[in-house]
C-alpha positions in Angstrom: 68.5 -63.4 -94.4 69.6 -61.8 -97.8 73.0 -60.6 -99.0 73.7 -57.7 -100.9 76.5 -54.9 -102.6 76.4 -51.7 -102.8 79.0 -49.3 -104.9 80.4 -46.7 -103.2 83.2 -43.8 -103.9 86.3 -42.6 -102.4 89.3 -40.2 -103.7 90.9 -43.1 -104.6 88.0 -44.4 -107.1 85.0 -47.3 -106.3 84.4 -49.9 -104.0 81.9 -52.2 -102.9 79.9 -52.1 -99.4 78.7 -55.7 -98.7 75.8 -56.3 -96.5 72.7 -58.2 -95.0 69.6 -57.7 -94.4 66.9 -59.5 -92.6 62.8 -58.7 -91.8 60.0 -57.6 -94.6 61.9 -55.1 -97.5 58.7 -53.1 -97.1 58.8 -52.4 -93.3 59.1 -48.5 -92.7 61.0 -49.4 -89.5 64.5 -50.0 -90.7 67.9 -50.8 -88.1 71.5 -50.8 -89.3 74.0 -52.2 -87.3 77.2 -51.4 -87.6 80.3 -53.7 -86.3 83.7 -53.1 -84.8 87.0 -52.2 -85.6 88.1 -55.9 -87.2 84.4 -57.3 -87.1 82.0 -58.3 -89.4 78.4 -57.2 -89.6 76.8 -61.1 -89.4 78.0 -60.1 -85.5 74.5 -59.2 -85.6 72.7 -62.4 -86.7 71.3 -63.3 -83.4 69.8 -59.7 -82.5 69.0 -59.6 -86.4 66.9 -62.5 -86.2 65.6 -61.5 -82.6 64.2 -58.0 -83.9 63.3 -59.5 -87.6 59.4 -59.4 -87.1 59.5 -55.6 -86.1 62.7 -54.6 -88.2 64.0 -54.1 -91.7 67.9 -54.8 -90.1 70.7 -54.0 -92.4 74.3 -55.1 -91.2 77.1 -53.8 -93.5 80.7 -54.8 -93.7 82.6 -51.7 -93.2 85.4 -50.9 -96.0 88.2 -53.4 -95.6 86.5 -55.8 -93.6 84.6 -59.4 -94.2 83.0 -59.3 -97.9 83.2 -55.5 -98.5 86.2 -54.3 -100.5 89.4 -53.2 -99.6 90.6 -49.3 -100.0 93.2 -48.7 -102.3 94.5 -45.4 -100.3 94.9 -47.2 -97.2 95.0 -43.3 -94.9 91.1 -43.1 -95.9 90.2 -45.8 -93.5 88.9 -43.8 -90.9 85.4 -42.2 -89.7 84.4 -39.4 -92.8 85.0 -42.2 -95.1 82.8 -44.8 -93.2 79.9 -42.3 -93.4 80.3 -41.6 -96.8 79.7 -44.7 -97.3 76.9 -45.6 -95.3 75.1 -42.6 -96.4 75.2 -44.6 -100.1 74.0 -47.7 -98.4 70.9 -45.6 -97.1 70.7 -44.3 -100.7 70.2 -47.8 -102.0 67.9 -48.9 -99.6 65.4 -46.1 -100.4 65.0 -44.8 -96.7 65.0 -41.4 -95.1 65.3 -42.3 -91.4 66.7 -45.2 -89.5 67.4 -46.3 -86.2 71.1 -46.9 -85.4 73.0 -49.4 -83.2 77.0 -49.1 -82.9 79.1 -51.2 -81.5 82.6 -49.9 -81.1 83.6 -48.2 -84.2 80.2 -48.3 -85.6 78.9 -46.3 -82.4 81.5 -43.6 -83.5 80.1 -43.5 -87.3 76.7 -43.3 -85.7 77.2 -40.5 -83.8 79.1 -38.6 -86.3 75.9 -38.6 -88.5 74.0 -38.3 -85.5 75.4 -35.1 -84.5 75.0 -33.5 -88.0 72.1 -31.1 -88.7 69.1 -32.8 -90.8 70.5 -36.2 -90.3 69.0 -39.7 -90.7 68.7 -41.1 -87.2 65.7 -41.4 -85.5 66.9 -43.3 -82.4 70.9 -44.4 -81.4 72.0 -47.2 -79.4 76.0 -47.0 -79.0 77.4 -50.5 -77.6 80.2 -50.0 -75.5 81.5 -46.9 -77.1 81.4 -43.1 -76.2 83.0 -39.4 -76.7 86.0 -40.4 -74.7 88.3 -43.6 -75.9 90.8 -44.6 -73.3 94.4 -44.7 -74.4 94.8 -47.9 -72.7 92.3 -49.8 -74.8 93.8 -47.7 -77.8 97.0 -49.8 -77.0 95.6 -52.9 -76.2 93.8 -53.2 -79.8 96.9 -51.3 -80.8 99.0 -55.0 -80.1 97.0 -57.3 -82.5 96.1 -55.2 -85.0 97.3 -55.2 -88.7 99.5 -58.4 -87.3 96.8 -61.0 -88.3 98.2 -64.6 -88.0 97.4 -66.8 -90.3 96.0 -70.4 -89.2 96.3 -74.2 -90.2 92.7 -74.6 -89.3 89.6 -73.7 -88.2 90.0 -74.6 -84.7 93.3 -73.2 -84.8 91.6 -69.6 -85.9 88.7 -69.8 -83.3 91.3 -70.2 -80.2 92.7 -67.1 -81.4 89.4 -65.2 -81.6 88.6 -66.7 -78.4 91.6 -65.2 -76.7 91.6 -61.8 -78.0 88.0 -61.8 -77.9 88.1 -62.6 -74.2 86.3 -59.7 -73.0 83.4 -60.3 -75.3 81.9 -62.5 -72.4 80.9 -66.0 -72.1 79.4 -68.0 -75.2 78.5 -71.3 -76.0 80.8 -73.3 -78.5 78.7 -72.8 -81.3 78.7 -68.8 -80.7 82.6 -68.9 -80.2 82.5 -70.6 -84.0 80.1 -68.1 -85.1 82.1 -65.2 -84.0 85.1 -67.1 -86.0 83.6 -68.0 -89.1 82.6 -64.5 -90.3 85.6 -63.0 -89.6 88.1 -65.1 -91.2 88.6 -66.3 -94.9 90.6 -69.5 -96.6 93.3 -68.3 -98.6 94.7 -69.6 -102.1 97.4 -71.9 -100.3 94.6 -73.3 -97.9 95.6 -71.3 -94.7 92.9 -69.6 -92.7 93.3 -66.1 -92.4 91.3 -63.1 -90.8 89.0 -61.5 -93.2 90.3 -57.7 -92.8 92.9 -55.2 -94.2 95.9 -55.1 -92.7 96.3 -51.6 -94.0 93.1 -50.5 -91.7 96.2 -50.8 -89.1 98.1 -47.7 -91.2 95.8 -45.2 -90.3 94.9 -46.4 -86.7 98.8 -45.9 -85.5 99.0 -42.7 -87.5 95.9 -41.0 -85.2 97.6 -42.7 -82.3 100.9 -41.1 -82.6 99.0 -37.5 -83.1 97.0 -38.0 -80.3 100.4 -39.5 -77.9 98.5 -42.1 -76.7 96.4 -40.0 -74.6 92.4 -40.4 -74.3 90.8 -39.0 -77.4 87.8 -36.8 -76.5 84.8 -36.1 -79.2 82.3 -34.3 -76.4 81.6 -31.8 -79.2 80.4 -34.3 -81.5 78.4 -36.1 -78.6 76.7 -32.7 -77.4 75.5 -32.2 -80.8 73.1 -35.1 -80.7 69.6 -34.5 -80.0 67.9 -38.1 -81.1 66.8 -40.7 -78.2 70.0 -42.4 -77.6 70.7 -45.7 -75.5 73.7 -46.7 -74.2 75.0 -49.8 -73.4 78.2 -50.6 -71.7 80.3 -53.8 -70.6 80.7 -53.5 -66.7 84.3 -54.3 -67.1 85.1 -52.4 -70.1 88.0 -50.6 -70.7 87.5 -48.7 -73.2 84.3 -46.9 -72.2 85.0 -46.3 -68.6 82.3 -45.5 -66.0 83.0 -42.1 -65.4 82.4 -41.4 -69.1 79.2 -43.3 -69.3 77.7 -41.5 -66.2 78.5 -38.4 -67.6 76.5 -39.2 -71.0 73.6 -39.6 -69.3 74.0 -36.1 -68.0 74.9 -34.0 -70.9 74.6 -34.3 -74.8 71.3 -36.4 -75.8 71.6 -38.0 -71.9 71.4 -41.3 -73.0 70.0 -44.2 -71.0 72.3 -46.5 -69.6 72.2 -50.4 -69.3 75.3 -52.0 -68.1 76.2 -55.9 -69.0 77.8 -57.3 -66.1 81.0 -59.6 -66.2 81.6 -58.2 -69.8 84.4 -56.0 -71.1 84.9 -54.3 -74.6 82.5 -54.9 -76.2 78.8 -56.8 -75.4 78.1 -59.0 -78.6 74.2 -58.8 -78.2 73.8 -62.3 -78.8 71.8 -63.9 -76.2 68.1 -62.7 -74.8 69.1 -60.7 -71.6 71.3 -58.2 -73.6 68.9 -58.3 -76.8 65.8 -57.1 -74.7 67.0 -54.0 -73.4 67.7 -53.0 -77.3 64.0 -54.7 -78.0 62.4 -52.2 -75.2 64.1 -49.3 -76.5 63.5 -49.5 -80.1 59.8 -50.4 -79.7 59.2 -47.9 -77.2 58.2 -45.4 -80.1 
């Protein structure tokens, strides 16, 4: 694993996007993996290690998360800025075509890019996200977003992560620790804090208010996608309903659907049973 940073631009000035990279830098097969709303690129460590023989795997921290800089203008925490940052990252990597795997927010960024003409995405994997985002799931996420607690120990932080991330599924103690240590940091006073900008919640709540708590529909964007698409859904997901998932197989890119049992929002792709369909889809062509 190698770490890197790229300088990106917003209307408020420059900021750095951090990323980790796995596999051979000369490999023309490149997979970009983008995480969910308050997570980090290190969520994909297990997947990246499993695919590193076949792919150059790039896992960025989206602005305001992980080791990436926080944005000065909090209203810029939205898909247009994230897309611009990712395009800058691809330019730094020197690649014209990539495969894209996005979990939740990372999938929305992937859909937005894949819907554009002459876009760089060859194959798209959407992990528990689609063109309809339920109002119920947005409300659930809003209950904890932007109100990050502080912890006296890593054990306390892990207890919190286990609670708010329970829909992810069942994991070993080592996996839960991995899912914790890469989304927290130690403050100057020794307290443990979540490693994301609380300002993310401002743009999130503005969008919620504008939408009046209803479901968000992005069908025109999804219907514009033409590349081969794999849809992974947690069978218990409250963000991506089974009805929406089935419709996604019948319109737009006609996504292939894989459901992960006993899992909500969102599958973390850490065990071989969840990694296998990703590998098969990517290596098919």
